[in-house]
Structure formats: structure tokens, C-alpha cells
N, C-alpha and C positions, 0 to 999 in steps of 0.2 A: 221645889222642882221634882218629879215623878222621878221610877229609876226609868217607870216602862217613855218618859216625855226623852228624858237623855237619850237615851240607846236609840229613841228615830233622831233626836238630835242626833248623833253620835253619827246612826245611816247616813243623814241627808247629807253629812263634810265630805262621807268616804265616798259617798257617789260621786258630789259635785267634783272631789277629786279626780280622781280617775278619768270622767269626764274630759275634765282638762286637758287631762298629760296626756290621752287620748286625740285627741284636738291635730298637738302636729306631729302624730305620727300619722294620721290619715291623709295629712299632706304628700302627705311619704312614699303613703303607700297609693294614695294618687296614681304619679308623678311614674313609682312602679307600674302598674295597671294602663295607663298607657301604652307604654313602651313592648309587653307584651305583648301579643293577645291569648287570651285565656276562655276555656269555655259559660256559658253561662250559669253564673250563682243560684244557687239550688235554696230555695224559699222555705224550706222546711223549719218547725219549731223544733229546740233547744229541747231535748226529752233530762225531766225528770222527776223520782222518783224522791217523796221527800214521809217520814217516817219519824213521827213526834209524840210526844206524850204532852202536857200543854199550852197556855199561848206561844205564840213563839211571829217574828216577826223571817221575813227574810228576801234578800236581795236576788232578779232571778230577770235574765234577759227573752225579750219574748222578739218577735220580726211580725213585722206589719202582715194584718191577716189572719186570717181564721184557723182557730185555740179551739183543743177538746181538751177541757181537764175535769179530771176521774175523783171523783172521793168520795174514801169513805171514812167517816167516825164513830166507834166507840165508849156509847157513854151515860147517863142520865143527865144535862146539864146542856150546859148551848150551845152550839158550836155554829160557829160565822166565820167567814171562808172575802176577804178582800181583796182584789185586785191593784194597787195603787200606783199612779203615775208617782215619781223619783222624790216627788214635789210633798208626796205626804195627799196627796188632790183625790179623790177615790178614781175610779175606772169603774168596775165594775163590780157585785156583790154577788161571790159566787155561790154559798152557802150560807142562811140563817133557818138552823134549827132547833129544834129539840130533843133529845131525846140521838139514840143510833140514827146512822145517818148511808147510803151508798146513791150516791148519782153523778150525774155527767153534767160541764155546764158546757153547753161553748157560744164563745168572745167572740166579735172580730176587736183580735189588738189596734188600734191608731197606728201607732207610729212605731221602729225599730227602736228597742233601750231598753239599761233596763227599771225594771219594777221590782215592789214591793210585795210580797205574798203574807201578807196576812194574817193570822189564823187567830181565832179567841177563843180558849176552851180550857176544860180539867183534864178531860177523857185522852185517849189513844187514840188517832185521829193518820190518814195519809192524804195526801197527792200528789195526782201523778198524767203528765203531760208525753205525747206519745208523737 
């Protein structure tokens, strides 16, 4: 089994554990929320700024709705950025280019939850979400 496959399996196990542990706390939160009146919840996406060299897969949280990803890449190899569901299935290809790149991709997030930002490359790159 390749180390990349082992990493993705480990990542999925961690996501499953976090999801299972948070279910009971959600019930407690729902009870508390119904007891007190709060202002409407903000639907702004969480901000991220990732700067790395080489391939990397990372769990990110997204809120249902529109999100903009700004990406930059410095190098001569292929730069592929994919957004995956927590089970590893493809949501959207954010970038798939060869050589230096600077661009933006707007997508519609289907549901609030954890996703995997999967970057495959050998050069220096950054991904921003504001």
C-alpha cells in the first residue's frame, strides 16, 4: 500500500471520528440554542491561507453556498488542486494546469462540512479563501 493511500485512509478515519464525536455535542447545543434566543448565524466562509511546496492533502471546513478560491503556483510541473468530500469523492477540480499559474475559482459548496483540499505538484503554491 503506498504511503499516499495510507495517508488518505488515515485522514478519512480521523474525519469519521471527529464527526462521530461531534454528534452528541450537537444535541446538547440544540437544547441550549432553543433555550436562549440568539442573533442569526453568519454564513461567511472560514478564511484559509495555505502556503506549501510539493503535494499536500488537508482537511478544511466549508459552509454551504458560494466560495472563492484564489490560487498561485510557481514552478514548471503540473499543478492540480481538487476539492474532495470527506469520503474521497470528487466535488470540484479547482485547478489543473502546467507551469506557473495565478487564478480564481468560484464554486457552490453543496453542504456544510469537512472537505479535503488535495494539491498535487512539485513547486511552491498557495491557496486562499476569504
